[in-house]
BABA-651735 format. One line per field, with one value per residue (C-alpha): x negated, y, z negated; residue in three letters. Coordinates in steps of 0.02 Angstrom, whole numbers, plus 50000, padded with zeros to 5 digits. Layout:
<pts>
X: (X_...)
Y: (Y_...)
Z: (Z_...)
residu: (ALA_...)
</pts>
This chain:
<pts>
X: (50000_49929_49885_50019_50153_50093_50112_50290_50337_50264_50365_50525_50486_50444_50584_50715_50780_50746_50788_50857_50784_50872_50946_50922_50979_50903_51008_50983_50904_50884_50753_50618_50466_50388_50217_50080_49898_49748_49627_49642_49521_49521_49415_49487_49444_49376_49551_49628_49494_49549_49737_49837_49906_50059_49947_49845_49990_50118_50149_50083_50108_50012_50116_50022_50109_50028_50014_50163_50060_50061_50249_50321_50486_50512_50518_50694_50731_50891)
Y: (50000_50168_50290_50411_50277_50227_50406_50414_50248_50300_50462_50364_50244_50384_50505_50369_50463_50462_50569_50462_50481_50628_50680_50839_50788_50661_50513_50413_50241_50098_49977_49858_49811_49639_49632_49504_49508_49396_49540_49725_49841_50012_50089_50030_50197_50364_50440_50304_50327_50506_50474_50388_50225_50128_49980_50073_50178_50039_49935_49763_49591_49437_49284_49124_49023_48859_48825_48742_48585_48563_48593_48472_48468_48650_48603_48584_48459_48480)
Z: (50000_50046_49906_49969_49958_49785_49725_49795_49716_49549_49552_49585_49442_49320_49366_49398_49549_49736_49885_50027_50202_50280_50114_50015_49842_49725_49673_49513_49532_49411_49476_49418_49518_49509_49590_49595_49641_49623_49606_49568_49654_49574_49710_49875_49952_49897_49913_49805_49673_49642_49641_49505_49571_49524_49481_49351_49286_49269_49116_49151_49080_49126_49163_49195_49329_49379_49565_49647_49679_49490_49477_49604_49508_49560_49744_49810_49946_50044)
residu: (MET_SER_PRO_ALA_THR_GLN_VAL_LYS_LEU_LEU_ARG_VAL_LEU_GLN_GLU_ARG_GLU_ALA_ILE_PRO_VAL_GLY_GLY_THR_GLU_ALA_ILE_PRO_VAL_ASP_VAL_ARG_VAL_VAL_ALA_ALA_THR_THR_ALA_ILE_SER_ARG_THR_THR_SER_SER_ALA_ALA_ALA_SER_GLU_PRO_THR_SER_ILE_THR_ALA_SER_THR_SER_SER_ASN_ILE_HIS_LEU_PRO_PRO_LEU_ARG_ASP_ARG_ARG_GLU_ASP_ILE_ARG_TYR_SER)
</pts>
């Protein structure tokens, strides 16, 4: 995600309002974001290094989820 998009997303998450495309007034939003990564790079570019990102500014929780190969019972067969 580009740094500019991260800044916009962070604003929506903090302010709990968004301006629709083509709109002029903000509307209230109630959303949660679930994101996953295997590695976090805090300096993906020089521009990103100077901007706050949603990754570093968000509240995070680590959830250990074993690979699907170790959870065969979670695979549905139809």
